[in-house]
C-alpha positions, 0 to 999 in steps of 0.5 A: 524274490530270487537272489541275484545270480552269483558268479560261479565259484565266486566268494561272498565279497560282501564279507569285506568291510565296506563292500555291499551288493553294488560294490560287489557287482562292480568288482565282479564286472572288473573280474574280481570274484575271490578273496584270493585275488584281493589278498594278492592285489599288487599296487597296480591292481589297487589303482585299477580297481580303485579307478573302476570303483571310483572310490579313491583309497577305499581299498587301503582305507578299509584294508580289503587286502588284509581282510581278504588274507585273514579270510583265506587263512581261516579257510586254510 
């Protein structure tokens, strides 16, 4: 079977601990497609995305922002 079509220019958000295919789809639907976006999340972004995902506190619990910053830094 063919892999689902990826969003053009999107990062593989499943590299983040706690993000699987279903969560990645929800993030894409919310307009979040890159590690840079997650690395730069504000408190308002976290609250909005938390609401979309309906996983209260998951972004902080899994430290998506820290993980995303590390990935962005590695890429240079």
